[in-house]
PDB file of N, CA, C, O and CB in Angstrom:
ATOM      1  N   MET A   1       0.901  -0.647  -1.305  1.00  0.00           N
ATOM      2  CA  MET A   1       1.729  -0.452  -2.419  1.00  0.00           C
ATOM      3  C   MET A   1       1.111  -0.247  -3.551  1.00  0.00           C
ATOM      4  O   MET A   1       1.620   0.662  -4.207  1.00  0.00           O
ATOM      5  CB  MET A   1       2.529  -1.399  -2.608  1.00  0.00           C
ATOM      6  N   SER A   2      -0.066  -0.900  -4.165  1.00  0.00           N
ATOM      7  CA  SER A   2      -0.755  -0.572  -5.200  1.00  0.00           C
ATOM      8  C   SER A   2      -1.431   0.755  -5.193  1.00  0.00           C
ATOM      9  O   SER A   2      -1.618   1.425  -6.209  1.00  0.00           O
ATOM     10  CB  SER A   2      -1.584  -1.514  -5.387  1.00  0.00           C
ATOM     11  N   ALA A   3      -1.822   1.132  -3.863  1.00  0.00           N
ATOM     12  CA  ALA A   3      -2.427   2.624  -3.839  1.00  0.00           C
ATOM     13  C   ALA A   3      -1.624   3.675  -4.184  1.00  0.00           C
ATOM     14  O   ALA A   3      -1.997   4.720  -4.718  1.00  0.00           O
ATOM     15  CB  ALA A   3      -2.889   3.014  -2.570  1.00  0.00           C
ATOM     16  N   LEU A   4      -0.394   3.342  -3.831  1.00  0.00           N
ATOM     17  CA  LEU A   4       0.602   4.318  -4.258  1.00  0.00           C
ATOM     18  C   LEU A   4       1.033   4.363  -5.686  1.00  0.00           C
ATOM     19  O   LEU A   4       1.416   5.420  -6.187  1.00  0.00           O
ATOM     20  CB  LEU A   4       1.736   4.126  -3.511  1.00  0.00           C
ATOM     21  N   ILE A   5       0.986   3.382  -6.273  1.00  0.00           N
ATOM     22  CA  ILE A   5       1.017   3.313  -7.664  1.00  0.00           C
ATOM     23  C   ILE A   5      -0.054   3.996  -8.444  1.00  0.00           C
ATOM     24  O   ILE A   5       0.112   4.705  -9.438  1.00  0.00           O
ATOM     25  CB  ILE A   5       1.028   2.022  -8.000  1.00  0.00           C
ATOM     26  N   GLY A   6      -1.172   3.687  -7.859  1.00  0.00           N
ATOM     27  CA  GLY A   6      -2.501   4.432  -8.587  1.00  0.00           C
ATOM     28  C   GLY A   6      -2.452   5.823  -8.134  1.00  0.00           C
ATOM     29  O   GLY A   6      -2.917   6.675  -8.892  1.00  0.00           O
ATOM     30  N   TYR A   7      -1.991   6.152  -7.089  1.00  0.00           N
ATOM     31  CA  TYR A   7      -1.853   7.788  -6.749  1.00  0.00           C
ATOM     32  C   TYR A   7      -0.922   8.376  -7.541  1.00  0.00           C
ATOM     33  O   TYR A   7      -1.170   9.486  -8.013  1.00  0.00           O
ATOM     34  CB  TYR A   7      -1.406   8.151  -5.287  1.00  0.00           C
ATOM     35  N   LEU A   8       0.311   7.722  -7.816  1.00  0.00           N
ATOM     36  CA  LEU A   8       1.358   8.114  -8.641  1.00  0.00           C
ATOM     37  C   LEU A   8       1.042   8.356 -10.091  1.00  0.00           C
ATOM     38  O   LEU A   8       1.379   9.398 -10.655  1.00  0.00           O
ATOM     39  CB  LEU A   8       2.338   7.169  -8.547  1.00  0.00           C
ATOM     40  N   LYS A   9       0.287   7.227 -10.783  1.00  0.00           N
ATOM     41  CA  LYS A   9      -0.108   7.321 -12.131  1.00  0.00           C
ATOM     42  C   LYS A   9      -1.115   8.360 -12.374  1.00  0.00           C
ATOM     43  O   LYS A   9      -1.178   8.987 -13.432  1.00  0.00           O
ATOM     44  CB  LYS A   9      -0.590   6.077 -12.582  1.00  0.00           C
ATOM     45  N   HIS A  10      -1.997   8.551 -11.253  1.00  0.00           N
ATOM     46  CA  HIS A  10      -3.021   9.739 -11.335  1.00  0.00           C
ATOM     47  C   HIS A  10      -2.296  11.159 -11.342  1.00  0.00           C
ATOM     48  O   HIS A  10      -2.681  12.057 -12.091  1.00  0.00           O
ATOM     49  CB  HIS A  10      -4.057   9.684 -10.029  1.00  0.00           C
ATOM     50  N   GLU A  11      -1.309  11.297 -10.533  1.00  0.00           N
ATOM     51  CA  GLU A  11      -0.734  12.640 -10.624  1.00  0.00           C
ATOM     52  C   GLU A  11       0.277  12.818 -11.661  1.00  0.00           C
ATOM     53  O   GLU A  11       0.462  13.923 -12.170  1.00  0.00           O
ATOM     54  CB  GLU A  11      -0.152  13.012  -9.385  1.00  0.00           C
ATOM     55  N   THR A  12       1.044  11.616 -12.048  1.00  0.00           N
ATOM     56  CA  THR A  12       1.931  12.065 -13.107  1.00  0.00           C
ATOM     57  C   THR A  12       1.262  11.735 -14.426  1.00  0.00           C
ATOM     58  O   THR A  12       1.783  12.302 -15.387  1.00  0.00           O
ATOM     59  CB  THR A  12       3.345  11.404 -13.000  1.00  0.00           C
ATOM     60  N   GLY A  13       0.263  10.978 -14.690  1.00  0.00           N
ATOM     61  CA  GLY A  13      -0.238  10.723 -15.810  1.00  0.00           C
ATOM     62  C   GLY A  13       0.609   9.615 -16.811  1.00  0.00           C
ATOM     63  O   GLY A  13       0.428   9.462 -18.019  1.00  0.00           O
ATOM     64  N   SER A  14       1.409   9.023 -16.098  1.00  0.00           N
ATOM     65  CA  SER A  14       2.280   8.123 -16.539  1.00  0.00           C
ATOM     66  C   SER A  14       2.530   6.957 -15.846  1.00  0.00           C
ATOM     67  O   SER A  14       2.938   7.008 -14.686  1.00  0.00           O
ATOM     68  CB  SER A  14       3.302   8.659 -16.705  1.00  0.00           C
ATOM     69  N   PHE A  15       2.311   5.777 -16.490  1.00  0.00           N
ATOM     70  CA  PHE A  15       2.315   4.386 -15.736  1.00  0.00           C
ATOM     71  C   PHE A  15       3.808   4.158 -15.435  1.00  0.00           C
ATOM     72  O   PHE A  15       4.158   4.002 -14.265  1.00  0.00           O
ATOM     73  CB  PHE A  15       1.653   3.063 -16.682  1.00  0.00           C
ATOM     74  N   PRO A  16       4.677   4.134 -16.409  1.00  0.00           N
ATOM     75  CA  PRO A  16       6.165   4.039 -16.279  1.00  0.00           C
ATOM     76  C   PRO A  16       6.701   4.711 -14.980  1.00  0.00           C
ATOM     77  O   PRO A  16       7.421   4.127 -14.170  1.00  0.00           O
ATOM     78  CB  PRO A  16       6.843   4.707 -17.520  1.00  0.00           C
ATOM     79  N   VAL A  17       6.269   6.023 -14.865  1.00  0.00           N
ATOM     80  CA  VAL A  17       6.867   6.888 -13.809  1.00  0.00           C
ATOM     81  C   VAL A  17       6.265   6.455 -12.455  1.00  0.00           C
ATOM     82  O   VAL A  17       6.915   6.665 -11.431  1.00  0.00           O
ATOM     83  CB  VAL A  17       6.584   8.456 -14.094  1.00  0.00           C
ATOM     84  N   ALA A  18       5.101   5.884 -12.400  1.00  0.00           N
ATOM     85  CA  ALA A  18       4.390   5.498 -11.325  1.00  0.00           C
ATOM     86  C   ALA A  18       5.197   4.184 -10.810  1.00  0.00           C
ATOM     87  O   ALA A  18       5.399   4.055  -9.603  1.00  0.00           O
ATOM     88  CB  ALA A  18       2.841   5.269 -11.718  1.00  0.00           C
ATOM     89  N   LEU A  19       5.647   3.233 -11.715  1.00  0.00           N
ATOM     90  CA  LEU A  19       6.483   2.056 -11.390  1.00  0.00           C
ATOM     91  C   LEU A  19       7.986   2.228 -10.910  1.00  0.00           C
ATOM     92  O   LEU A  19       8.615   1.258 -10.486  1.00  0.00           O
ATOM     93  CB  LEU A  19       6.507   1.243 -12.581  1.00  0.00           C
ATOM     94  N   LEU A  20       8.496   3.405 -10.987  1.00  0.00           N
ATOM     95  CA  LEU A  20       9.780   3.847 -10.625  1.00  0.00           C
ATOM     96  C   LEU A  20      10.155   3.447  -9.159  1.00  0.00           C
ATOM     97  O   LEU A  20      11.169   2.777  -8.968  1.00  0.00           O
ATOM     98  CB  LEU A  20       9.845   5.331 -10.818  1.00  0.00           C
ATOM     99  N   PRO A  21       9.271   3.888  -8.004  1.00  0.00           N
ATOM    100  CA  PRO A  21       9.527   3.550  -6.816  1.00  0.00           C
ATOM    101  C   PRO A  21       9.593   2.034  -6.559  1.00  0.00           C
ATOM    102  O   PRO A  21      10.350   1.573  -5.704  1.00  0.00           O
ATOM    103  CB  PRO A  21       8.637   4.171  -6.068  1.00  0.00           C
ATOM    104  N   LEU A  22       8.706   1.192  -7.389  1.00  0.00           N
ATOM    105  CA  LEU A  22       8.875  -0.253  -7.105  1.00  0.00           C
ATOM    106  C   LEU A  22       9.947  -0.814  -7.656  1.00  0.00           C
ATOM    107  O   LEU A  22      10.365  -1.889  -7.227  1.00  0.00           O
ATOM    108  CB  LEU A  22       7.836  -1.002  -7.494  1.00  0.00           C
ATOM    109  N   CYS A  23      10.503  -0.207  -8.616  1.00  0.00           N
ATOM    110  CA  CYS A  23      11.825  -0.618  -9.242  1.00  0.00           C
ATOM    111  C   CYS A  23      13.003  -0.437  -8.232  1.00  0.00           C
ATOM    112  O   CYS A  23      13.843  -1.300  -7.980  1.00  0.00           O
ATOM    113  CB  CYS A  23      12.116   0.258 -10.565  1.00  0.00           C
ATOM    114  N   ALA A  24      12.939   0.814  -7.691  1.00  0.00           N
ATOM    115  CA  ALA A  24      14.004   1.394  -6.639  1.00  0.00           C
ATOM    116  C   ALA A  24      14.061   0.357  -5.451  1.00  0.00           C
ATOM    117  O   ALA A  24      15.116  -0.132  -5.047  1.00  0.00           O
ATOM    118  CB  ALA A  24      13.540   2.986  -6.021  1.00  0.00           C
ATOM    119  N   LEU A  25      12.713   0.053  -4.893  1.00  0.00           N
ATOM    120  CA  LEU A  25      12.750  -0.737  -3.662  1.00  0.00           C
ATOM    121  C   LEU A  25      13.169  -2.122  -4.038  1.00  0.00           C
ATOM    122  O   LEU A  25      13.752  -2.751  -3.155  1.00  0.00           O
ATOM    123  CB  LEU A  25      11.377  -0.745  -2.923  1.00  0.00           C
ATOM    124  N   THR A  26      12.981  -2.706  -5.182  1.00  0.00           N
ATOM    125  CA  THR A  26      13.479  -3.949  -5.551  1.00  0.00           C
ATOM    126  C   THR A  26      14.843  -3.992  -5.596  1.00  0.00           C
ATOM    127  O   THR A  26      15.464  -4.848  -4.967  1.00  0.00           O
ATOM    128  CB  THR A  26      13.000  -4.352  -6.711  1.00  0.00           C
ATOM    129  N   ALA A  27      15.491  -2.989  -6.413  1.00  0.00           N
ATOM    130  CA  ALA A  27      16.933  -2.803  -6.485  1.00  0.00           C
ATOM    131  C   ALA A  27      17.636  -2.841  -5.224  1.00  0.00           C
ATOM    132  O   ALA A  27      18.521  -3.668  -5.006  1.00  0.00           O
ATOM    133  CB  ALA A  27      17.236  -1.588  -7.100  1.00  0.00           C
ATOM    134  N   ILE A  28      17.221  -1.856  -4.278  1.00  0.00           N
ATOM    135  CA  ILE A  28      17.599  -1.838  -2.860  1.00  0.00           C
ATOM    136  C   ILE A  28      17.718  -3.154  -2.149  1.00  0.00           C
ATOM    137  O   ILE A  28      18.731  -3.501  -1.543  1.00  0.00           O
ATOM    138  CB  ILE A  28      16.654  -1.057  -2.148  1.00  0.00           C
ATOM    139  N   GLY A  29      16.458  -3.973  -2.275  1.00  0.00           N
ATOM    140  CA  GLY A  29      16.319  -5.212  -1.683  1.00  0.00           C
ATOM    141  C   GLY A  29      17.384  -6.079  -2.142  1.00  0.00           C
ATOM    142  O   GLY A  29      18.055  -6.727  -1.339  1.00  0.00           O
ATOM    143  N   CYS A  30      17.572  -6.125  -3.381  1.00  0.00           N
ATOM    144  CA  CYS A  30      18.451  -7.003  -4.010  1.00  0.00           C
ATOM    145  C   CYS A  30      20.095  -6.595  -3.308  1.00  0.00           C
ATOM    146  O   CYS A  30      20.801  -7.409  -2.714  1.00  0.00           O
ATOM    147  CB  CYS A  30      18.271  -6.759  -5.797  1.00  0.00           C
ATOM    148  N   MET A  31      20.383  -5.396  -3.519  1.00  0.00           N
ATOM    149  CA  MET A  31      21.657  -5.158  -3.000  1.00  0.00           C
ATOM    150  C   MET A  31      21.928  -5.568  -1.515  1.00  0.00           C
ATOM    151  O   MET A  31      22.936  -6.164  -1.134  1.00  0.00           O
ATOM    152  CB  MET A  31      21.904  -3.780  -3.167  1.00  0.00           C
ATOM    153  N   LEU A  32      20.762  -5.118  -0.640  1.00  0.00           N
ATOM    154  CA  LEU A  32      20.971  -5.650   0.657  1.00  0.00           C
ATOM    155  C   LEU A  32      21.149  -7.132   0.990  1.00  0.00           C
ATOM    156  O   LEU A  32      21.908  -7.536   1.870  1.00  0.00           O
ATOM    157  CB  LEU A  32      19.978  -5.244   1.338  1.00  0.00           C
ATOM    158  N   VAL A  33      20.340  -7.954   0.170  1.00  0.00           N
ATOM    159  CA  VAL A  33      20.623  -9.408   0.284  1.00  0.00           C
ATOM    160  C   VAL A  33      21.977  -9.704  -0.080  1.00  0.00           C
ATOM    161  O   VAL A  33      22.648 -10.346   0.728  1.00  0.00           O
ATOM    162  CB  VAL A  33      19.723 -10.223  -0.553  1.00  0.00           C
ATOM    163  N   LEU A  34      22.483  -9.345  -1.152  1.00  0.00           N
ATOM    164  CA  LEU A  34      23.874  -9.556  -1.682  1.00  0.00           C
ATOM    165  C   LEU A  34      24.790  -9.062  -0.597  1.00  0.00           C
ATOM    166  O   LEU A  34      25.720  -9.797  -0.266  1.00  0.00           O
ATOM    167  CB  LEU A  34      24.149  -8.780  -3.083  1.00  0.00           C
ATOM    168  N   PHE A  35      24.616  -7.789   0.048  1.00  0.00           N
ATOM    169  CA  PHE A  35      25.667  -7.305   0.913  1.00  0.00           C
ATOM    170  C   PHE A  35      25.427  -8.220   2.278  1.00  0.00           C
ATOM    171  O   PHE A  35      26.464  -8.695   2.743  1.00  0.00           O
ATOM    172  CB  PHE A  35      25.546  -5.578   1.160  1.00  0.00           C
ATOM    173  N   ILE A  36      24.369  -8.486   2.881  1.00  0.00           N
ATOM    174  CA  ILE A  36      24.146  -9.228   4.086  1.00  0.00           C
ATOM    175  C   ILE A  36      24.806 -10.777   3.870  1.00  0.00           C
ATOM    176  O   ILE A  36      25.467 -11.339   4.743  1.00  0.00           O
ATOM    177  CB  ILE A  36      22.481  -9.248   4.399  1.00  0.00           C
ATOM    178  N   GLY A  37      24.522 -11.319   2.633  1.00  0.00           N
ATOM    179  CA  GLY A  37      25.221 -12.625   2.251  1.00  0.00           C
ATOM    180  C   GLY A  37      26.725 -12.591   2.282  1.00  0.00           C
ATOM    181  O   GLY A  37      27.379 -13.503   2.788  1.00  0.00           O
ATOM    182  N   TYR A  38      27.298 -11.456   1.699  1.00  0.00           N
ATOM    183  CA  TYR A  38      28.644 -11.369   1.586  1.00  0.00           C
ATOM    184  C   TYR A  38      29.457 -11.130   3.093  1.00  0.00           C
ATOM    185  O   TYR A  38      30.540 -11.613   3.422  1.00  0.00           O
ATOM    186  CB  TYR A  38      28.878 -10.214   0.560  1.00  0.00           C
ATOM    187  N   ARG A  39      28.634 -10.293   3.825  1.00  0.00           N
ATOM    188  CA  ARG A  39      29.058 -10.095   5.127  1.00  0.00           C
ATOM    189  C   ARG A  39      29.063 -11.233   6.020  1.00  0.00           C
ATOM    190  O   ARG A  39      30.043 -11.476   6.725  1.00  0.00           O
ATOM    191  CB  ARG A  39      28.331  -9.151   5.666  1.00  0.00           C
ATOM    192  N   ASN A  40      27.948 -11.989   6.024  1.00  0.00           N
ATOM    193  CA  ASN A  40      27.915 -13.075   6.867  1.00  0.00           C
ATOM    194  C   ASN A  40      28.798 -14.230   6.380  1.00  0.00           C
ATOM    195  O   ASN A  40      29.092 -15.124   7.173  1.00  0.00           O
ATOM    196  CB  ASN A  40      26.543 -13.491   7.027  1.00  0.00           C
ATOM    197  N   THR A  41      29.211 -14.251   5.178  1.00  0.00           N
ATOM    198  CA  THR A  41      30.240 -15.270   4.648  1.00  0.00           C
ATOM    199  C   THR A  41      31.590 -14.956   5.270  1.00  0.00           C
ATOM    200  O   THR A  41      32.357 -15.759   5.801  1.00  0.00           O
ATOM    201  CB  THR A  41      30.367 -15.228   3.021  1.00  0.00           C
ATOM    202  N   ARG A  42      31.741 -13.678   5.116  1.00  0.00           N
ATOM    203  CA  ARG A  42      33.359 -13.051   5.750  1.00  0.00           C
ATOM    204  C   ARG A  42      33.468 -13.395   7.153  1.00  0.00           C
ATOM    205  O   ARG A  42      34.466 -13.915   7.652  1.00  0.00           O
ATOM    206  CB  ARG A  42      33.580 -11.225   5.716  1.00  0.00           C
ATOM    207  N   MET A  43      32.249 -13.040   7.864  1.00  0.00           N
ATOM    208  CA  MET A  43      32.166 -13.164   9.429  1.00  0.00           C
ATOM    209  C   MET A  43      32.244 -14.579   9.993  1.00  0.00           C
ATOM    210  O   MET A  43      32.805 -14.766  11.073  1.00  0.00           O
ATOM    211  CB  MET A  43      30.826 -12.567   9.940  1.00  0.00           C
ATOM    212  N   ASN A  44      31.743 -15.507   9.355  1.00  0.00           N
ATOM    213  CA  ASN A  44      31.555 -16.903   9.760  1.00  0.00           C
ATOM    214  C   ASN A  44      32.911 -17.728   9.205  1.00  0.00           C
ATOM    215  O   ASN A  44      33.222 -18.855   9.592  1.00  0.00           O
ATOM    216  CB  ASN A  44      30.070 -17.510   9.097  1.00  0.00           C
ATOM    217  N   GLY A  45      33.631 -16.953   8.246  1.00  0.00           N
ATOM    218  CA  GLY A  45      34.907 -17.870   7.684  1.00  0.00           C
ATOM    219  C   GLY A  45      34.598 -18.778   6.721  1.00  0.00           C
ATOM    220  O   GLY A  45      35.488 -19.450   6.198  1.00  0.00           O
ATOM    221  N   ALA A  46      33.265 -18.905   6.367  1.00  0.00           N
ATOM    222  CA  ALA A  46      32.780 -20.016   5.418  1.00  0.00           C
ATOM    223  C   ALA A  46      33.085 -19.662   4.029  1.00  0.00           C
ATOM    224  O   ALA A  46      33.272 -18.483   3.725  1.00  0.00           O
ATOM    225  CB  ALA A  46      31.245 -20.278   5.534  1.00  0.00           C
ATOM    226  N   ARG A  47      33.148 -20.617   3.157  1.00  0.00           N
ATOM    227  CA  ARG A  47      33.374 -20.193   1.852  1.00  0.00           C
ATOM    228  C   ARG A  47      32.008 -20.144   1.108  1.00  0.00           C
ATOM    229  O   ARG A  47      31.068 -20.872   1.426  1.00  0.00           O
ATOM    230  CB  ARG A  47      34.387 -21.116   1.170  1.00  0.00           C
ATOM    231  N   PRO A  48      31.961 -19.261   0.123  1.00  0.00           N
ATOM    232  CA  PRO A  48      30.755 -19.388  -0.706  1.00  0.00           C
ATOM    233  C   PRO A  48      30.484 -20.562  -1.323  1.00  0.00           C
ATOM    234  O   PRO A  48      31.391 -21.334  -1.634  1.00  0.00           O
ATOM    235  CB  PRO A  48      30.740 -18.522  -1.649  1.00  0.00           C
ATOM    236  N   LEU A  49      29.074 -20.840  -1.586  1.00  0.00           N
ATOM    237  CA  LEU A  49      28.550 -22.015  -2.125  1.00  0.00           C
ATOM    238  C   LEU A  49      28.838 -22.120  -3.794  1.00  0.00           C
ATOM    239  O   LEU A  49      28.685 -23.154  -4.446  1.00  0.00           O
ATOM    240  CB  LEU A  49      26.986 -22.024  -1.758  1.00  0.00           C
ATOM    241  N   ALA A  50      29.232 -20.979  -4.271  1.00  0.00           N
ATOM    242  CA  ALA A  50      29.483 -20.973  -5.907  1.00  0.00           C
ATOM    243  C   ALA A  50      30.948 -21.155  -6.031  1.00  0.00           C
ATOM    244  O   ALA A  50      31.672 -20.231  -6.400  1.00  0.00           O
ATOM    245  CB  ALA A  50      29.008 -19.493  -6.737  1.00  0.00           C
ATOM    246  N   ASN A  51      31.409 -22.367  -5.720  1.00  0.00           N
ATOM    247  CA  ASN A  51      32.833 -22.585  -5.977  1.00  0.00           C
ATOM    248  C   ASN A  51      33.140 -23.554  -6.799  1.00  0.00           C
ATOM    249  O   ASN A  51      34.320 -23.792  -7.059  1.00  0.00           O
ATOM    250  CB  ASN A  51      33.517 -22.822  -4.913  1.00  0.00           C
TER     251      ASN A  51
END
């Protein structure tokens, strides 16, 4: 991943633009964790812990 950030920084000349893929992957991962947790809670008939 660091090689990709370095390549993008070199090509674009901007460090914030090079970090955008990392931010996007982090956001997608967070959404997947929330979605899978919600789905498993509904499938198992269990109540969420934050009650």
